[in-house]
C-alpha angles and dihedrals in degrees: 000000000000121000113248124217117192123210117197125222128244093302090062089218111160089186088066088078098050099092091047094048090049089058094053123090112283093232091061116105115225139182132186119207112216121208116230113245092018128106096357093314113139116253121256117232093223100046113090104138143028094266092055091049090050091052089050093051094046091049088059090061102087105148139042108286151147113250118219110193133185123207111310090009084077089073090062090046093054091046090051092050089052097043101033104030094153092059099040109081095175146337133237107193115190121193092328139143091228088212098298131131107267096190089097091061132071097246131159115247102248094174096075094051092045091051089057096042097046107037096171098048119116109267091212090069092059096044097046115120112195122177119190094156097117089053100047092092089061092066109101100180123106108258131204115204117196121189137168119230091222097051112125096176094057107011124202088258088070091053091048090050092051090046088060094045100050118078096227114019138138124199122214119188121206111211112232092010120143128188092293093052093127087062101037096039096034096142094052093044090048091055091053091049093049091052089049092048091052088059092046092049091053091051092049092051092048 
C-alpha cells in the first residue's frame, strides 16, 4: 500500500490531519510534514520566504508516496509532482488552489482572518502568489480532488476548474463540507481516499 504524506494548509496545523489518519487502515504508513514557524513549530534559520519553505517541504519527500494536501498545502503538492515526478505516485488535493490564480473565482478572503487569528505567522506566506497553471497539464499522476459544497474559501468551482486542467483527475464533492471538511468529515474523506488508493495500487502493480 502506498506511503501517504500529509501537507497542512495555511494554519500549518499537523493536528488537523489526526481524525483523517485515524479513519485510514492501520497498516497504512503515514507522515505529516510540519512547517517551521507554524503551529508551534520552531523557526528555521534559512527559511525567510515562500520559495525557501517550498524547498524545505520538497526536501522532506524522500521516498515514493501519495501526497495529501489541504488548502495552500496543495501548492507544495503540485510543485512536488512537477519537480519529483518519480517519487510522487499520486495527489489528493483537498479544498486547495493547486497553484492557480483565484482572482477569477468568487472566493472569500482568508488572508485577513488568518492574519488576525495567527499573529505570529510569517506574513510572506499569506501574501505569496504562486501560479503553476501552465504546468498542470504536465502532471501525469492520477489525482483525487475533494471539495465541500459549502466552502467559501475554495468553492466547488475551483475544484471543477482543476478537474478540467489536470490530465487524470476525479472530483468528489462532500455535501455540507466547508473548508475544514477533511477534519469535520474525516470518515467520509477517508473512504474516498481508500477507494482512490485501491486504484493507485492496481496501477503500481501493473
